[in-house]
Legacy VTK file of the C-alpha trace (Angstrom):
# vtk DataFile Version 3.0
C-alpha trace
ASCII
DATASET POLYDATA
POINTS 263 float
26.037 -17.790 -12.098
23.192 -15.490 -11.095
22.932 -13.805 -7.710
19.717 -12.141 -6.585
19.711 -9.763 -3.644
16.281 -9.110 -2.115
14.772 -7.152 0.728
13.651 -9.281 3.710
10.091 -10.519 4.172
9.363 -7.844 6.783
9.960 -5.131 4.170
7.999 -7.025 1.498
5.043 -7.236 3.887
4.739 -3.450 4.118
4.865 -3.104 0.341
2.099 -5.695 -0.084
-0.014 -3.923 2.510
0.157 -0.640 0.594
-0.723 -2.417 -2.647
-3.640 -4.274 -1.039
-5.330 -1.914 1.431
-8.603 -3.619 2.491
-11.391 -1.130 1.789
-14.991 -2.102 0.988
-14.096 -5.770 0.456
-11.600 -4.674 -2.202
-7.830 -4.582 -2.233
-6.968 -1.012 -3.126
-3.573 0.309 -4.232
-2.676 3.360 -2.140
-2.830 6.548 -4.229
-0.419 9.434 -3.867
-1.047 12.368 -1.569
1.445 14.936 -0.336
0.665 17.672 2.145
1.843 20.518 -0.100
-0.250 23.068 1.787
1.455 22.024 5.044
-1.869 21.477 6.743
-1.724 20.699 10.442
-3.609 17.573 11.369
-3.770 15.241 14.309
-3.876 12.180 12.084
-0.897 11.083 9.987
-3.279 9.791 7.339
-4.467 13.358 6.640
-0.995 14.577 5.659
0.109 11.725 3.396
1.888 9.810 6.156
-0.585 7.115 7.199
0.238 3.430 7.432
-2.041 0.968 5.563
-4.165 0.221 8.616
-4.716 3.908 9.369
-5.676 4.575 5.749
-8.213 1.714 5.744
-9.816 2.852 9.018
-10.020 6.484 7.982
-11.640 5.649 4.653
-14.405 3.775 6.462
-15.012 6.878 8.583
-15.073 9.172 5.541
-17.427 6.824 3.717
-19.889 6.807 6.628
-19.767 10.582 7.024
-20.270 11.271 3.323
-22.674 8.474 2.453
-20.274 6.711 0.124
-21.099 3.014 -0.216
-17.742 1.270 -0.246
-19.282 -2.160 -0.831
-20.793 -1.063 -4.149
-17.844 1.023 -5.314
-15.168 -0.278 -7.658
-11.493 -0.066 -6.791
-11.222 2.879 -9.189
-14.136 4.652 -7.500
-12.574 4.111 -4.082
-9.222 5.500 -5.209
-10.964 8.580 -6.628
-12.844 8.975 -3.342
-9.555 8.734 -1.457
-7.951 11.382 -3.655
-10.975 13.661 -3.290
-10.517 13.458 0.470
-6.737 13.899 0.409
-5.953 10.379 1.568
-2.878 8.588 0.244
0.833 8.184 0.899
3.737 10.353 -0.220
7.136 9.057 -1.322
9.048 9.554 1.913
6.266 8.239 4.147
6.090 5.063 2.070
9.847 4.479 2.189
10.064 5.233 5.911
7.396 2.652 6.800
9.171 -0.013 4.750
12.541 0.773 6.301
11.137 0.944 9.834
9.646 -2.538 9.542
12.894 -3.776 8.010
14.893 -2.326 10.902
12.465 -3.710 13.467
12.915 -7.198 12.007
16.661 -6.803 12.651
16.088 -5.747 16.247
17.115 -2.153 15.520
15.619 1.229 16.343
13.388 3.285 14.053
15.013 5.080 11.140
14.897 8.557 12.683
17.409 7.397 15.312
20.058 6.960 12.598
19.537 10.252 10.749
21.149 13.667 11.096
18.684 16.550 11.109
19.225 20.193 10.220
17.621 21.469 13.405
18.326 19.971 16.803
16.703 22.398 19.214
14.343 21.090 21.879
11.148 21.768 19.892
12.495 20.034 16.770
13.557 16.993 18.760
10.132 16.855 20.423
8.377 17.008 17.044
10.525 14.187 15.720
9.838 12.093 18.801
6.073 12.578 18.564
5.755 12.707 14.768
8.801 10.912 13.423
7.351 9.927 10.033
6.040 13.433 9.376
9.501 14.889 9.940
11.502 12.725 7.538
11.140 14.073 4.020
12.812 12.830 0.842
15.622 15.391 1.081
16.414 14.444 4.684
16.475 10.747 3.787
18.879 11.200 0.872
21.027 14.259 1.576
24.794 14.177 2.134
24.425 14.273 5.904
22.661 10.921 5.917
23.856 9.068 2.823
26.815 8.382 0.599
26.525 8.272 -3.176
26.869 4.857 -4.820
28.841 5.629 -7.976
29.601 2.064 -9.096
26.462 0.396 -10.470
27.805 -3.039 -9.473
27.691 -1.986 -5.837
23.961 -1.200 -5.785
22.123 -3.274 -3.188
18.611 -3.552 -1.682
17.991 -0.776 0.809
19.765 1.824 -1.307
17.727 4.919 -2.092
17.266 6.779 -5.355
17.366 10.534 -4.879
15.492 12.589 -7.481
13.716 15.947 -7.799
10.048 16.793 -8.220
8.529 19.270 -10.627
7.945 21.849 -7.887
10.780 24.130 -6.809
12.947 22.666 -4.033
10.947 19.430 -3.983
12.569 16.006 -3.773
11.575 12.442 -4.536
12.831 9.171 -3.079
12.527 5.555 -4.204
13.768 2.395 -2.482
15.730 -0.335 -4.275
14.233 -3.716 -3.376
15.961 -6.242 -5.659
19.270 -6.457 -7.530
20.189 -9.119 -10.101
23.857 -9.837 -10.814
25.207 -12.320 -13.341
28.898 -13.254 -13.430
29.648 -10.380 -11.050
28.019 -7.779 -13.318
24.740 -6.071 -12.416
21.973 -6.788 -14.931
18.966 -5.018 -13.431
17.461 -3.644 -10.278
13.924 -3.096 -9.055
12.682 -0.178 -6.986
9.452 0.887 -5.348
8.086 4.367 -4.678
4.948 6.452 -4.388
4.646 8.954 -7.224
2.167 11.770 -7.797
2.162 11.368 -11.582
1.566 8.269 -13.743
-1.996 9.585 -14.171
-4.660 7.183 -12.842
-1.872 4.839 -11.751
-0.381 7.352 -9.325
0.622 6.246 -5.833
2.633 3.194 -4.819
4.384 1.569 -7.739
7.200 -0.789 -8.656
9.699 0.011 -11.404
12.682 -1.705 -12.975
15.960 -0.536 -14.483
17.802 -2.739 -16.973
21.554 -2.177 -17.031
22.108 -2.025 -20.773
25.243 0.112 -20.511
27.386 -1.248 -17.625
30.100 1.326 -18.247
27.649 4.203 -18.299
25.989 6.225 -15.572
22.614 5.642 -13.945
20.933 7.918 -16.475
22.308 5.857 -19.370
20.362 2.695 -18.491
16.913 1.492 -19.587
14.284 2.832 -17.190
11.278 0.621 -17.861
8.550 2.216 -15.728
6.757 3.859 -18.652
3.156 5.084 -18.808
1.779 6.462 -22.087
5.282 7.044 -23.385
6.580 8.848 -20.285
8.772 7.801 -17.405
8.207 10.325 -14.640
10.737 8.668 -12.354
13.457 9.097 -14.965
12.345 12.677 -15.587
12.714 13.376 -11.854
16.178 11.798 -11.870
17.270 14.160 -14.636
16.280 17.314 -12.722
19.630 18.522 -11.342
21.037 15.112 -12.209
24.450 15.631 -10.592
22.788 15.986 -7.185
20.683 12.855 -7.666
21.383 9.141 -8.006
21.697 6.078 -5.808
22.375 6.845 -2.153
23.184 4.544 0.782
22.336 5.323 4.395
25.479 6.106 6.395
24.659 5.245 9.965
22.728 1.985 9.738
23.270 -1.356 7.997
20.337 -3.091 6.349
20.608 -6.867 6.022
19.153 -8.370 2.855
18.617 -11.834 1.385
21.082 -13.404 -1.046
19.893 -16.086 -3.480
22.358 -17.926 -5.742
21.162 -19.634 -8.914
23.590 -21.823 -10.830
LINES 1 264
263 0 1 2 3 4 5 6 7 8 9 10 11 12 13 14 15 16 17 18 19 20 21 22 23 24 25 26 27 28 29 30 31 32 33 34 35 36 37 38 39 40 41 42 43 44 45 46 47 48 49 50 51 52 53 54 55 56 57 58 59 60 61 62 63 64 65 66 67 68 69 70 71 72 73 74 75 76 77 78 79 80 81 82 83 84 85 86 87 88 89 90 91 92 93 94 95 96 97 98 99 100 101 102 103 104 105 106 107 108 109 110 111 112 113 114 115 116 117 118 119 120 121 122 123 124 125 126 127 128 129 130 131 132 133 134 135 136 137 138 139 140 141 142 143 144 145 146 147 148 149 150 151 152 153 154 155 156 157 158 159 160 161 162 163 164 165 166 167 168 169 170 171 172 173 174 175 176 177 178 179 180 181 182 183 184 185 186 187 188 189 190 191 192 193 194 195 196 197 198 199 200 201 202 203 204 205 206 207 208 209 210 211 212 213 214 215 216 217 218 219 220 221 222 223 224 225 226 227 228 229 230 231 232 233 234 235 236 237 238 239 240 241 242 243 244 245 246 247 248 249 250 251 252 253 254 255 256 257 258 259 260 261 262
């Protein structure tokens, strides 16, 4: 018997929206952008934290200001134009928007209400209230204060996070598990989504899969299938300080998912 666990439709909707941003009569996959220079900006979209609607609106503004004809541009040209203007979504912003819509569909509060933060002075709380998405990075989402480590592969479920490290010092990466397939009570594979700065021209929001080829092994011992030109950047990130990485589950909130049974 096969059991498939999936994220709810509300979460799937956000993923589709990032993969199909309507720009210039095209459906454009959101590229990656992270505010490494810590620029201050009034708009979330300018610091890698915009939702799909904000990204689409801002690109129309940029195109008008810079004389870029979106209607004549290809999807590739539009993505390059977005990257040239520092418009995209980083890993934590992407995951937060998915989780927020998921929580909203369950009648719950936004994610920041269930997290523990390092600083809790008045100014920090005010920043989180006004700019909640901007103040939830990958490390905050996956650290020990907010998550528990899922050691048993068979216990992985949709909504779990994958904690990894970036190439820069003290940088972190986060991916969200969106589907788990179990056969005869043994996990066979899981699917995750994330926004990644590498993968060359295919940077940005992506979907990857892990095949459990070694059920008795660790996460690193499985088949990570998200390969581009012979490299798997997600797996490489996982292996940076591996013992501190892995599958993590949020402590203070329960995410309901869909269960499908196939005989």
